[in-house]
C-alpha positions in Angstrom: 138.2 -65.9 32.9 140.1 -63.4 30.8 137.8 -64.0 27.8 134.7 -63.4 30.0 136.2 -60.1 31.2 137.0 -59.0 27.7 133.4 -59.8 26.5 132.0 -57.8 29.4 134.2 -54.8 28.5 133.1 -55.1 24.9 129.4 -55.2 25.9 129.9 -52.1 28.1 131.6 -50.2 25.3 128.9 -51.2 22.8 126.2 -50.2 25.2 127.9 -46.8 25.9 128.2 -46.2 22.1 124.7 -47.2 21.4 123.4 -45.0 24.3 125.3 -42.0 22.9 124.0 -42.6 19.4 120.4 -42.9 20.7 120.7 -39.8 22.8 122.2 -37.9 19.9 119.4 -39.1 17.6 116.7 -38.4 20.2 118.1 -34.9 20.7 118.2 -34.0 17.0 114.8 -35.5 16.5 113.4 -33.4 19.4 115.1 -30.3 17.9 113.7 -31.1 14.4 110.2 -31.7 16.0 110.2 -28.4 17.9 111.5 -26.5 14.8 108.8 -28.0 12.7 106.2 -27.2 15.4 107.5 -23.6 15.6 107.4 -23.2 11.9 103.9 -24.6 11.8 102.8 -22.2 14.5 104.5 -19.3 12.8 102.7 -20.1 9.6 99.4 -20.4 11.3 99.9 -17.2 13.2 100.9 -15.4 9.9 97.7 -16.6 8.1 95.6 -15.7 11.1 97.0 -12.2 10.8 96.4 -12.2 7.1 92.8 -13.3 7.8 92.3 -10.3 9.9 93.7 -8.1 7.1 91.3 -9.7 4.6 88.3 -9.3 6.9 89.3 -5.6 7.3 89.1 -5.1 3.6 85.6 -6.6 3.7 84.7 -4.0 6.4 86.1 -1.2 4.3 84.1 -2.4 1.3 81.0 -2.5 3.5 81.7 1.0 4.7 82.0 2.4 1.2 79.1 0.4 -0.4 76.5 0.3 2.4 77.2 2.6 5.3 78.6 5.7 3.6 75.4 6.2 1.5 73.3 5.9 4.6 75.6 8.4 6.3 75.1 10.9 3.5 71.3 10.4 3.5 70.8 10.5 7.3 73.6 13.1 8.0 75.4 10.7 10.2 79.0 9.5 10.5 79.0 5.9 11.5 82.3 4.2 10.9 82.4 0.4 11.0 86.1 0.6 11.8 85.2 1.8 15.3 83.6 -1.6 15.9 86.3 -3.7 14.1 87.8 -5.2 17.4 84.4 -6.4 18.5 83.4 -7.8 15.1 86.7 -9.6 14.6 86.4 -11.5 17.9 83.5 -13.4 16.3 86.0 -14.9 13.8 89.3 -14.6 15.8 88.6 -17.2 18.5 87.8 -17.1 22.2 84.3 -16.3 23.3 83.9 -13.6 20.7 81.3 -15.5 18.8 79.1 -15.9 21.9 79.6 -12.2 22.7 78.5 -11.2 19.3 75.5 -13.5 19.5 74.5 -12.1 22.8 74.8 -8.6 21.4 72.6 -9.4 18.4 70.3 -11.6 20.3 70.9 -14.8 18.3 72.5 -18.2 18.9 75.9 -18.8 17.3 76.5 -22.4 18.3 75.2 -23.7 14.9 76.8 -21.1 12.7 79.8 -22.4 10.8 83.0 -20.4 10.2 83.1 -18.6 13.6 86.2 -19.0 15.7 89.5 -20.6 14.8 90.0 -23.2 17.5 91.5 -23.4 20.9 94.8 -21.6 21.5 94.5 -19.5 18.3 93.1 -16.1 17.5 93.7 -12.7 15.9 93.0 -9.1 16.8 92.5 -6.2 14.4 92.6 -2.5 14.9 91.8 -0.2 12.0 91.7 3.6 11.8 91.6 6.2 9.0 94.7 8.2 8.1 92.7 11.0 6.4 92.4 13.0 9.6 96.2 13.6 9.8 98.5 16.1 8.2 100.2 14.6 5.1 103.9 15.5 5.1 104.2 14.5 1.4 102.0 17.4 0.3 105.2 19.3 -0.3 107.1 16.4 -1.7 108.0 15.9 -5.3 105.8 18.0 -7.6 103.2 18.5 -4.9 105.0 21.6 -3.7 104.0 23.4 -6.9 100.4 22.1 -7.1 98.3 25.3 -7.6 95.1 26.0 -5.8 91.9 24.9 -7.5 89.7 27.1 -5.3 88.2 30.4 -6.6 90.3 33.6 -6.0 89.7 35.1 -2.6 87.1 37.8 -2.3 89.0 39.4 0.6 92.4 40.5 -0.7 93.6 41.8 2.7 93.8 38.2 4.1 96.8 36.1 3.3 96.2 33.6 0.5 97.4 30.0 0.2 98.1 29.3 -3.4 99.9 25.9 -3.5 100.3 22.7 -1.5 103.7 23.6 0.0 102.3 26.9 1.4 99.3 24.9 2.8 101.6 22.4 4.6 103.8 25.2 5.9 100.7 27.1 7.3 99.5 23.9 9.0 102.9 23.1 10.5 103.5 26.6 11.9 100.0 26.7 13.3 100.5 23.3 14.9 103.8 24.3 16.5 102.5 27.7 17.7 101.2 26.9 21.2 103.5 28.0 24.1 103.3 24.5 25.6 105.8 23.4 22.9 108.4 26.1 23.8 110.7 23.5 25.4 110.9 21.6 22.1 112.1 24.7 20.1 113.8 26.9 22.7 116.1 24.4 24.2 119.3 23.2 22.3 119.8 19.6 21.4 122.6 17.3 22.5 124.9 19.0 19.9 124.0 22.5 21.2 122.0 23.3 18.1 118.6 25.1 18.1 115.7 24.3 15.8 113.1 27.0 15.9 109.5 26.5 14.9 110.0 28.2 11.6 113.2 26.3 10.8 111.6 22.9 11.7 108.6 23.6 9.5 110.9 24.5 6.6 113.2 21.5 7.2 110.2 19.1 7.1 109.3 20.6 3.7 112.8 20.8 2.3 113.5 17.1 3.2 110.9 16.0 0.6 110.8 18.8 -2.1 112.9 18.3 -5.2 115.0 21.4 -5.2 118.0 22.5 -3.3 116.7 25.8 -2.1 115.3 26.5 1.4 111.5 26.8 1.3 110.2 30.3 1.4 106.5 30.7 2.2 106.3 33.9 0.1 107.4 32.0 -3.0 110.9 33.7 -3.3 113.9 31.7 -4.4 115.3 31.5 -0.9 118.7 30.5 0.4 120.4 27.1 -0.3 119.4 24.2 1.9 122.0 23.8 4.6 120.9 21.6 7.5 124.3 20.1 8.0 123.1 16.5 7.6 126.5 15.7 6.1 128.3 17.0 9.2 126.7 14.6 11.6 128.6 11.7 13.2 126.7 9.4 10.8 126.4 11.7 7.7 123.6 11.4 5.1 121.9 13.5 2.5 118.4 14.9 2.4 115.9 12.7 0.6 114.6 15.5 -1.8 111.7 13.3 -2.7 108.5 11.9 -1.1 108.7 10.4 2.4 108.7 6.7 2.1 107.5 6.0 5.6 106.6 8.2 8.6 109.7 6.9 10.5 111.8 8.8 8.0 110.7 11.9 9.7 113.2 11.3 12.5 116.1 12.1 10.1 114.9 15.7 9.6 116.5 18.7 11.4 114.7 19.5 14.6 113.0 16.2 15.0 113.9 14.2 18.1 112.3 11.9 20.6 110.4 14.7 22.3 109.1 16.1 18.9 108.1 12.6 17.9 106.2 12.1 21.1 104.4 15.4 20.7 103.5 15.3 17.0 104.2 11.8 15.6 100.6 10.7 15.8 99.4 13.8 14.0 101.3 13.1 10.8 101.0 10.7 7.8 102.6 10.2 4.5 99.6 8.7 2.7 96.5 10.0 1.1 95.1 13.3 0.1 96.8 16.6 0.9 93.7 17.9 2.6 92.8 16.9 6.2 89.4 15.2 6.4 87.8 17.1 9.2 85.4 14.3 10.2 88.3 11.8 10.4 90.1 13.8 13.1 89.9 11.8 16.3 89.0 13.5 19.5 92.5 13.1 21.0 94.0 14.7 17.9 92.2 18.0 18.4 95.5 19.9 17.9 95.0 19.3 14.2 91.7 21.1 14.3 93.3 23.9 16.3 96.0 24.2 13.6 93.3 24.4 10.9 91.6 27.3 12.8 94.9 29.2 13.0 96.0 28.5 9.5 92.7 29.4 7.9 91.9 32.4 10.1 90.7 35.5 8.2 92.6 37.7 10.5 95.9 36.1 11.6 96.5 38.9 14.0 93.3 38.3 15.9 93.8 38.4 19.7 91.8 35.2 20.0 94.4 33.3 18.0 97.2 34.3 20.3 95.4 32.7 23.3 95.9 28.9 23.1 93.2 28.3 25.6 90.6 29.9 23.3 91.7 28.1 20.2 92.0 24.7 22.0 88.5 25.1 23.5 87.0 26.0 20.2 88.7 23.1 18.4 87.6 20.6 21.0 84.1 22.0 21.1 83.7 21.6 17.3 85.1 18.1 17.5 82.8 16.9 20.3 79.7 18.4 18.7 80.7 17.0 15.4 80.8 13.5 16.9 77.4 14.2 18.6 75.7 15.3 15.4 77.4 12.9 13.0 80.2 15.2 11.8 80.2 18.3 9.7 78.5 18.0 6.3 80.6 20.6 4.5 83.4 23.0 5.0 80.8 25.7 5.3 79.5 24.0 8.5 83.1 24.1 9.9 83.3 27.8 9.0 79.9 28.5 10.6 80.8 26.5 13.7 84.0 28.5 14.2 82.2 31.8 13.7 79.5 30.8 16.1 81.8 29.7 18.9 81.7 26.0 18.4 78.1 25.7 17.5 77.3 23.4 14.6 74.2 23.6 12.4 71.5 21.1 13.2 71.2 18.6 10.4 67.7 18.4 8.8 65.6 15.6 10.2 64.8 12.6 8.1 61.7 13.2 6.0 62.0 17.0 6.3 60.7 19.0 3.3 63.2 19.5 0.5 64.9 22.8 0.6 65.4 22.8 4.4 68.4 24.9 5.1 70.6 23.3 7.7 72.9 26.3 7.8 70.1 28.8 8.8 69.2 29.7 12.3 68.6 26.1 13.3 71.5 26.1 15.8 72.2 24.6 19.2 72.4 27.1 22.0 75.9 28.7 22.1 78.2 27.5 24.9 79.7 30.0 27.4 83.4 30.6 27.4 84.1 29.6 23.8 85.0 32.6 21.6 84.4 32.7 17.8 87.0 32.8 15.1 86.2 33.9 11.6 87.8 31.8 8.9 88.8 32.4 5.3 86.8 29.8 3.3 89.3 29.8 0.4 92.3 29.0 2.6 90.3 26.4 4.5 89.5 24.7 1.2 93.2 24.4 0.5 93.8 22.8 3.9 90.8 20.6 4.6 87.9 18.6 3.1 84.8 16.7 4.2 83.9 13.3 2.9 84.2 9.5 3.1 87.5 8.0 4.5 90.0 7.0 1.9 93.1 5.7 3.7 93.0 3.1 6.4 95.9 1.9 8.7 95.3 -1.7 9.8 97.1 -3.6 12.6 96.4 -7.3 12.6 98.0 -9.7 15.2 97.8 -13.4 14.8 98.5 -15.5 17.9 99.1 -19.3 18.5 99.4 -20.7 22.0 100.8 -24.2 22.5 101.4 -25.1 26.1 103.6 -22.4 27.6 104.7 -21.2 24.2 103.2 -18.3 22.4 103.9 -17.3 18.8 102.7 -13.9 17.5 102.8 -12.4 14.0 102.0 -8.7 13.6 101.0 -7.3 10.2 100.9 -3.5 9.8 99.4 -2.3 6.5 98.0 0.8 4.9 95.1 0.5 2.4 94.2 3.2 -0.2 90.6 2.7 -1.3 91.0 5.1 -4.2 94.0 3.5 -5.8 93.4 1.7 -9.1 94.2 -2.0 -9.2 97.1 -2.2 -11.7 95.8 -5.7 -12.8 92.6 -4.4 -14.3 92.0 -2.5 -17.5 88.7 -1.1 -16.5 88.4 2.7 -16.4 85.1 2.7 -14.5 85.6 4.6 -11.2 83.3 2.0 -9.5 85.8 -0.7 -10.3 88.4 0.8 -8.0 89.6 -2.1 -5.9 92.1 -0.2 -3.8 95.7 -1.2 -3.2 98.1 -1.7 -0.3 100.5 1.2 -0.2 102.4 -0.1 2.9 102.9 -3.6 4.3 105.2 -4.8 7.1 105.1 -8.1 8.9 107.1 -9.1 12.0 
């Protein structure tokens, strides 16, 4: 009887040990399985996001090779990036392929390569950066880049001679409207004030290579003293190009309110001249800043009234979208001088020699006052042409049951950057390059 009881105890102990071992093994196996599944989904989501990036490059190449020549010939401004979210749905899963087929009037059920399977997909947004103010235009040696435009014919108007002066003119013009008074007339948490002029100088001094405070008149100026080393978390000014736009938040006078008001209007990539046709409708303050900075008479009463300048800037922008954008800086000058009226582009097939800048104008709109611009100054601030820099946001998503894995890729592509892996000097062989890449 004692031996039977002992055997029973041994069986119970063995069963308990085996049960614990099995449970431990099952638990670790489940953990390893979920970790492997998560790693698989993470990898799939990453490559879906990369697929969106690669397709975006295809759209950019199509824009440059096919659409831009048509735009120049037909005086239009069609941008394939505006349709990128719709086009990507055909490849990124869901019912996007069917939607695209219905839009084009074709059947997509037999087309291979559309969609990525159930529970997977990617979304892409792309937009040009050329329509923003480049803060790096005063960085490094750019501050001393001289003007390539002819000397001004009107010596009474102020003249912009280098990139630093051009950036300062744009910044002060951008900050001018009274609606921004609370950003510059109210002290910060430390009781310090940052006026419009001081903030504009600080933005330039952060990236220029000298230790002197920027002087728009070209004088030597005082020493830079923004007290960065006296903060609770001290640091020094960069004194070189902005690496990213987020670096802007380290500059004197830049806080959350400033970032909310102006953050979307700045960039650190591309040309030092704003591409007028790339200015989005909601970023009309950039157009208003161009009008103020390039005005022939800075003391004009019209420039002091923000309502007048804002109305003119928005009017030029809306008509530019309606007529396919301005074709040259002369069109922008003429539109400002005519109260927001743009020249009508010549019709397709019109006889050669048709002057689009003649009296062929749309009827002037009431309530919009004209502003006369200095063409030489405007040429230092702005340009008109194809887009060069694109910001692309691609999001890859994998759904498995109640779990969702997302990978977000933010990138900036410069179409005019030479590929360092090629020895070709032919400008047509420019492949472009990624100048910014972040994945999270």
